[in-house]
N, C-alpha and C positions, 0 to 999 in steps of 0.2 A: 672602848668597848670591843670585845673579841667575839666573833661569831665563828664557831667551828673549832677544830682541834688546834692545839698549841704547837709550838716548835718542837720538832722531833729530830733525833740524831739520825743522819743517814747511815744506812748499812753499807758494808763492803759488797761490791758487785761479785758475783761468781766468775770463775776463770772461763767457763763456757757454759752454754745452754744447748741441750740436745732434745730433739723431739723426733718421734717416729712418724713418717708420712709416706703416703703412697703416691709415687710419681708415674704418670701415664703419658705416653707420647701417642698422639693419634695421627694416622696417616691420611694426608689430604687426598692422595690418589685413590684410596680406598673409599672415602666418603664420596668422591666423584663417581665411582662405580655404583655405589649404592643409589645415588641420586639418578643416574642414568637408567637404572632398573625400577625406579620408584613408580608406583601407581599414583597418578595425578588426577584430581577433580578440581574444576574451576568454575566459578559462576560470578556474575556481576551485573551491575546495571548503573544507569546514569539517573541522578536526581538533580532537579533544578533548585538551586539555592539562591539567596539574595545576591551573592557575589558572582554567580555564574553556575554553569553545570559542572557536577562533581561526579567522578567515577568511584562507586564503592563495590568492592570485589572480595572474593574469598577463594583461596587455593588450599587444598588439602593434599599433602604428600604422605605416602606411606612407604617407608624405606623397608625393603624386605630384609629380615635379619636372621632367617632360618639358617641352622647349622653354624652360626658364628660364635657360639658359646653363651656366656651369661647374659641373658636378656636384660636383666635389671641394670647391669654394668653398662651395656650399650646404650640404654635409655639415659642413664645418668650422664655418659660421655656426650651424647647428642644434645642434651639439654643445656650443657655448659660450654660446648665448643663454639667458639666464634665462627670458625669456618663453616660449620653447619648452618648457623644462622644466616651468614652471608649468602650461601648457596640457595637456602630456602627463599630468602628475600628476592634474589635474582630470578629464580624460577617463577615466583608470584608476579613479579614485575613483566616478565615475558608473556605470561598468560594474560595479564590485564592489558597489555599493549595489543595483543592479538584480538581481544574481544571488544575493546573500547571503540566508539565510532569515530574518534579523532585522537591526535596526540595527546599524551598525558603530560601534566606538569610535574611539579615536585611531589613525589610519593612518599606517603608515610605508611609504615607497616606496624602491625602488632603480631608478635609471633608466639605461639604456644606449642610446647612439645609434650606429648602424652604417650603413654604405653598403649599398644594395640596388640591383639592376638597375632596379627600377621607381621608385626614389626614395630618400628617407631613411627609414630604419626606426628607430622608437623602441619599445623594450621596457620596460615598467613592471611590476615585481613589487611586489605589494601584500600587506601583512600588517596585520590589525586584529582586535582582540577583539570578539566579539559582544556586544551589550547585550541582555540577555534578562531577562524578569521572573522572579521566583522560581517562579511557578506553571507557566510554560512549561518552566523547567529540570527541575522535578520529573516533568513528563510525558514528557520526552525520555529515550530509552534511554541 
């Protein structure tokens, strides 16, 4: 019993295949400059959960892109560039570490890149368990 198409003769492969593509190289030094000039807003708080206290926070970065050319292209590059995501994650981790009441454990992040009239907006949501000593845990309500 045969289900599907029967045997077919293989065709000869072409000598070459060509496609037109746009190649872009992004300068990491330029992204660094944009992050240094970014407008950053951060907030967060601690929640008590069954396995301990957890820090939940959010950091919003707006990278100023005035006078840099095509705004839509810059947004598309920022949304796809791994270096941008790593820089945004590190900035959010720094902000969370400064605001948290104790050291942070393993951090998990969710990153969203959107267009903004002032530039490219990057929102990073952070979640991390707090590393607390037993003595400080007993003292806390």
